[in-house]
C-alpha positions as CSV (number, residue, x, y, z in Angstrom):
1,M,-0.3,0.0,0.0
2,L,1.4,3.2,-1.3
3,D,-0.6,5.1,1.9
4,G,-3.0,6.0,4.7
5,G,-1.5,3.9,6.9
6,S,-4.0,1.6,9.5
7,V,-6.8,4.5,9.4
8,H,-6.9,3.8,5.4
9,D,-7.3,0.0,5.7
10,S,-9.7,-0.2,8.6
11,V,-11.4,1.9,7.1
12,A,-10.6,0.2,3.0
13,S,-11.8,-3.0,4.8
14,K,-14.6,-2.1,6.3
15,L,-16.1,-0.2,3.0
16,A,-15.4,-3.9,1.1
17,Q,-17.1,-5.6,3.8
18,N,-20.2,-4.1,2.4
19,G,-19.5,-4.4,-1.6
20,V,-19.0,0.2,-1.9
21,Y,-15.0,-0.5,-1.9
22,Q,-13.7,-3.9,-3.5
23,N,-10.1,-3.3,-4.6
24,Q,-8.8,-1.3,-1.8
25,R,-5.3,-2.3,-1.8
26,E,-5.1,-1.4,-5.5
27,R,-6.8,2.3,-5.3
28,L,-4.7,5.8,-3.8
29,S,-6.5,7.4,-1.2
30,P,-8.4,10.0,-2.6
31,A,-5.6,12.5,-0.7
32,L,-3.0,11.3,-2.4
33,S,-4.4,11.0,-5.7
34,F,-5.1,14.8,-5.4
35,A,-1.5,15.7,-4.3
36,M,-0.3,13.2,-7.2
37,R,-2.4,14.7,-9.9
38,N,-1.6,18.7,-8.5
39,L,2.2,17.7,-8.7
40,Q,2.3,16.5,-12.0
41,E,0.5,19.6,-13.1
42,E,3.6,21.2,-11.5
43,G,5.8,19.6,-13.6
44,V,7.6,18.3,-10.4
45,L,6.4,14.7,-11.1
46,R,5.1,12.0,-13.9
47,Y,2.9,9.2,-13.3
48,W,1.5,6.7,-16.6
49,C,0.1,3.1,-17.2
50,P,0.6,1.4,-20.6
51,D,-2.8,-0.5,-22.0
52,D,-1.4,-3.4,-21.7
53,Q,0.0,-2.6,-18.1
54,R,-1.0,-5.8,-15.5
55,T,-0.2,-4.5,-12.6
56,F,-1.1,-0.7,-11.2
57,H,-3.0,0.9,-8.9
58,L,-5.9,3.5,-9.3
59,M,-6.2,7.0,-8.5
60,S,-9.9,8.1,-7.0
61,W,-11.2,8.8,-10.2
62,D,-10.3,5.5,-12.1
63,E,-7.2,6.6,-13.3
64,K,-4.4,4.2,-13.3
65,V,-1.2,4.3,-12.1
66,A,1.7,2.0,-13.2
67,F,4.9,4.4,-13.0
68,L,6.2,7.1,-11.0
69,T,9.3,9.7,-11.9
70,R,10.0,12.6,-10.7
71,E,10.9,15.6,-13.3
72,G,12.2,18.9,-13.7
73,G,15.5,18.8,-11.8
74,V,13.6,18.1,-8.4
75,N,16.5,16.8,-5.7
């Protein structure tokens, strides 16, 4: 899991039991999804997922993420 910690895991597991949030292990939290999108728009990082990629995470709006790299000479 890339983010969220134990509280995120607990809430996602509860939602999955109720059929609301089936794939919580592959889905990034809304906070991380928002941060990644903003950082990509600012040119700080880039994320992508090839069409034939079998392993990936989903962002909160079902956008696929398989690879992540820093951009723009950020140290």
